[in-house]
C-alpha positions in Angstrom: -44.5 -12.5 32.4 -44.7 -12.8 28.9 -42.2 -9.9 28.3 -39.6 -11.8 31.0 -39.9 -15.0 29.2 -39.1 -12.8 25.7 -36.2 -11.1 27.0 -35.1 -14.8 28.3 -35.3 -16.4 24.8 -33.2 -13.5 23.0 -30.8 -13.6 25.6 -30.4 -17.2 25.3 -30.5 -17.4 21.3 -27.9 -14.6 21.5 -25.5 -16.6 24.1 -25.7 -19.5 21.7 -24.8 -17.5 17.9 -22.1 -15.5 19.2 -19.8 -18.8 20.4 -21.0 -20.1 17.5 -19.5 -17.9 15.1 -17.0 -17.6 17.2 -15.9 -21.3 17.4 -16.6 -21.1 13.3 -14.2 -18.6 12.3 -11.5 -20.0 14.6 -11.8 -23.5 13.4 -11.6 -21.4 9.9 -8.5 -20.0 11.0 -7.2 -23.1 12.6 -7.2 -24.9 9.2 -6.0 -22.1 7.1 -2.6 -21.9 9.7 -2.4 -25.8 8.9 -1.5 -24.5 5.7 0.7 -21.8 6.4 -1.1 -18.8 6.8 -0.8 -15.7 9.1 -4.3 -15.1 10.2 -5.6 -11.7 11.7 -8.5 -11.8 13.9 -11.0 -9.0 14.8 -13.7 -8.8 16.5 -13.9 -12.3 16.3 -13.8 -12.5 12.3 -10.6 -13.1 10.0 -10.1 -9.6 8.3 -6.9 -10.9 7.0 -5.2 -13.6 5.7 -1.6 -13.9 4.1 0.0 -16.9 2.5 4.0 -16.8 1.7 3.3 -20.2 0.0 0.0 -20.7 -1.7 1.2 -23.9 -3.7 -1.3 -26.3 -1.5 -4.1 -24.1 -1.7 -6.9 -26.1 -4.0 -10.4 -25.8 -4.8 -12.0 -26.9 -0.9 -9.5 -24.0 0.5 -10.3 -21.2 -2.2 -14.4 -21.9 -1.5 -13.1 -21.5 2.4 -11.4 -18.1 2.1 -14.3 -17.0 0.1 -16.8 -17.7 3.2 -14.6 -14.9 4.7 -17.4 -12.4 4.2 -15.4 -9.9 6.6 -12.3 -10.3 5.2 -10.6 -7.0 4.7 -7.3 -8.2 3.2 -5.8 -11.3 0.9 -2.3 -12.5 0.3 -1.6 -15.5 -1.7 2.4 -15.6 -2.7 4.5 -18.4 -3.7 2.1 -19.8 -6.6 -1.4 -19.1 -6.3 -2.2 -21.6 -9.3 -5.0 -23.0 -7.3 -6.8 -19.7 -8.3 -8.3 -20.0 -11.8 -11.2 -19.6 -13.7 -13.1 -22.3 -11.9 -12.4 -21.3 -8.3 -12.0 -17.2 -8.5 -15.9 -17.0 -8.3 -15.9 -18.3 -4.4 -14.1 -14.8 -4.1 -17.2 -13.0 -5.1 -18.5 -13.0 -1.6 -15.8 -10.7 -0.1 -17.4 -7.5 -0.9 -15.5 -6.2 2.3 -12.1 -6.9 0.5 -9.9 -3.9 0.1 -6.3 -5.2 -0.6 -5.7 -8.6 -2.4 -2.1 -9.5 -3.7 -1.6 -12.4 -5.9 1.3 -14.6 -7.0 1.3 -16.9 -10.2 -2.9 -16.7 -10.5 -3.9 -18.5 -13.7 -6.8 -16.3 -14.6 -8.2 -15.9 -18.5 -9.6 -12.3 -19.4 -13.1 -13.5 -18.4 -11.4 -14.5 -14.9 -9.8 -11.1 -14.4 -13.3 -9.2 -14.9 -14.7 -11.8 -12.5 -12.6 -10.0 -9.6 -14.3 -6.3 -10.9 -17.5 -7.8 -8.5 -15.1 -6.8 -5.5 -16.5 -3.5 -5.7 -14.1 -2.0 -2.5 -11.2 -3.1 -3.6 -8.6 -0.4 -3.4 -5.0 -1.8 -3.5 -4.0 -5.1 -6.1 -0.9 -6.5 -7.0 -0.8 -9.2 -9.4 2.6 -11.1 -9.6 3.2 -14.0 -12.7 -0.5 -13.4 -13.1 -1.4 -15.5 -16.1 2.7 -16.3 -17.0 2.4 -17.8 -20.6 -1.5 -18.5 -20.2 -2.8 -18.8 -23.6 -4.9 -15.9 -24.9 -4.6 -14.1 -21.6 -4.1 -10.2 -23.7 -4.9 -8.0 -20.0 -8.0 -6.7 -21.4 -9.8 -8.0 -18.4 -8.7 -4.6 -16.8 -11.4 -3.2 -18.9 -13.9 -4.1 -16.4 -12.4 -2.4 -13.4 -13.7 0.5 -14.1 -16.5 -0.3 -12.0 -14.1 -0.5 -9.1 -14.7 3.3 -7.6 -12.0 3.5 -4.7 -9.5 1.5 -6.5 -6.0 3.9 -6.3 -3.3 1.5 -6.2 -2.4 -1.5 -9.3 0.9 -3.5 -9.6 1.1 -5.8 -12.3 4.8 -7.6 -12.5 6.2 -10.6 -13.9 3.3 -11.0 -16.6 3.1 -12.3 -20.4 0.3 -9.6 -20.8 0.9 -6.6 -23.3 0.2 -3.1 -24.7 -3.8 -4.6 -24.8 -3.3 -4.7 -21.1 -2.1 -1.3 -20.9 -4.6 0.4 -22.9 -7.5 -1.3 -20.4 -6.0 0.0 -17.1 -5.6 3.6 -18.9 -9.5 3.4 -18.2 -9.0 3.1 -14.4 -9.0 6.5 -14.1 -9.1 7.0 -10.6 -5.7 5.3 -10.0 -3.0 7.0 -7.8 -0.3 4.5 -7.7 0.8 2.1 -11.0 3.9 -0.4 -10.6 5.2 -2.4 -13.6 8.0 -4.5 -14.4 9.3 -7.5 -16.7 5.8 -7.3 -18.3 5.4 -7.6 -22.3 4.8 -4.1 -22.4 6.5 -2.2 -25.5 6.8 1.9 -26.1 3.1 2.1 -26.7 2.2 1.1 -23.2 4.3 4.0 -21.7 1.8 6.3 -23.6 -1.0 4.7 -22.4 0.0 5.0 -18.5 0.7 8.3 -19.4 -3.3 9.1 -20.3 -3.9 8.5 -16.3 -5.3 11.8 -15.1 -4.7 11.2 -11.1 -1.6 9.1 -11.3 0.6 10.7 -8.5 3.3 7.1 -8.4 4.7 5.0 -10.8 7.3 2.7 -10.9 8.5 1.7 -14.3 11.0 -1.4 -15.1 12.1 -2.7 -18.1 10.2 -5.0 -20.4 10.2 -9.0 -20.5 11.1 -10.2 -23.8 8.9 -12.1 -25.6 11.4 -12.9 -28.1 15.4 -12.1 -28.3 14.5 -8.9 -30.4 12.0 -7.8 -28.7 12.1 -3.5 -28.5 12.6 -1.8 -25.2 9.8 -0.4 -23.4 11.8 1.8 -21.0 14.2 3.9 -22.6 15.1 8.0 -23.0 12.5 7.8 -25.3 10.3 7.1 -22.6 11.1 9.9 -20.5 9.6 12.1 -22.8 6.5 10.2 -22.6 6.6 10.7 -18.5 6.8 14.5 -18.6 3.0 14.2 -19.9 2.1 12.8 -16.7 1.7 16.6 -14.8 0.5 15.1 -11.2 3.1 13.0 -10.9 4.9 13.3 -7.5 7.3 10.3 -7.1 8.8 8.4 -9.8 10.9 5.2 -9.9 12.6 4.3 -12.8 15.6 1.4 -13.5 16.6 -1.3 -15.7 17.6 0.9 -18.6 20.4 2.8 -20.1 19.3 7.0 -19.2 21.4 9.6 -20.1 21.4 12.8 -18.1 20.2 15.2 -21.3 17.0 13.0 -21.8 16.6 13.3 -17.5 16.7 16.6 -17.7 13.6 16.7 -19.0 11.6 15.4 -15.9 11.7 19.1 -15.0 8.7 19.7 -17.0 6.8 18.0 -13.7 5.7 20.7 -12.0 5.0 18.5 -8.6 7.7 15.9 -9.2 9.1 15.5 -5.6 11.0 12.3 -5.5 13.0 10.3 -8.0 14.5 6.9 -7.5 16.7 5.4 -10.0 18.4 2.3 -10.2 19.9 -0.7 -12.2 21.9 1.9 -15.0 25.0 3.1 -16.3 24.7 6.9 -14.6 27.8 8.0 -12.6 27.7 9.9 -9.2 28.5 12.7 -11.5 25.8 12.6 -13.9 23.7 12.3 -10.5 25.0 15.5 -9.3 24.1 17.4 -12.3 20.9 16.0 -12.3 20.1 17.0 -8.5 21.6 20.7 -9.7 18.7 20.5 -12.6 15.9 19.3 -10.1 16.6 20.9 -6.7 13.1 20.5 -5.2 13.0 17.0 -6.1 14.8 14.3 -4.1 16.6 12.2 -5.7 17.9 8.4 -4.8 20.4 6.5 -6.8 22.0 3.3 -6.3 25.2 2.6 -8.2 25.7 -0.7 -10.6 27.8 -3.2 -8.5 29.7 -5.7 -11.6 27.1 -8.5 -10.8 24.4 -6.2 -11.7 25.9 -4.3 -14.6 26.3 -7.7 -16.4 23.2 -8.4 -16.1 21.7 -5.6 -17.5 24.4 -5.7 -20.3 22.5 -9.0 -20.9 19.0 -7.5 -20.2 18.8 -4.7 -22.8 20.2 -7.0 -25.3 
């Protein structure tokens, strides 16, 4: 009789707890959807959350997002300025998070280090992170050596310089790195070349701090890139490349795919490059007139 009563008690608890959890997740989903979120739910748990416009997210919303402990993918585009050193602590409970993409977050290097507590991160993309924020250097990436599964990183549109790339160079598990429109110089390419497992690399031009800022991507960069012997996919653009320098890419033994855009190369140059790299799939987009004008101005 006692066993029967105990079984009934357990059954009642289970019946009560499961709907309560499901109702809580559903209510959270509705509130976030009202703010423009796209929500993916599996087994009554929110596992993916995406905002095309995150300007409306304030401290309360970031706290609620941080309570979604089964979240695996978080994307906040459109200016996530509400994510800062005060609110980033709300996210450290997302211990199942694997993918993080942020646009416009305002973190110091200390705040960037805080994200290193998300131990399961595999893929991270930052756009306009801490743009023109006083004191931000990107050195906070040095704490990310504690992320054993991190394999892909994007840093774009950021006022982060060579110190940041020196820190990124310590993330030895990286397989993919994409960067453009940052304050880096040619020295950052030498740091990138130190990554021992890099298979995919996308490089665009620097973001000028001043009118006389040196270029970070040019013919001179290509010799540095040939040091990355693990490289299989390379995408380069926003530079004045020339065929003799590009031929140096024959030194990359594993290169399979090469994409070149926003450069002054001709179709004849590309055909000659294909002959020099017969085992490489080469993609090329010739400049249209508007793109040519923009490139002229950008490379001054």
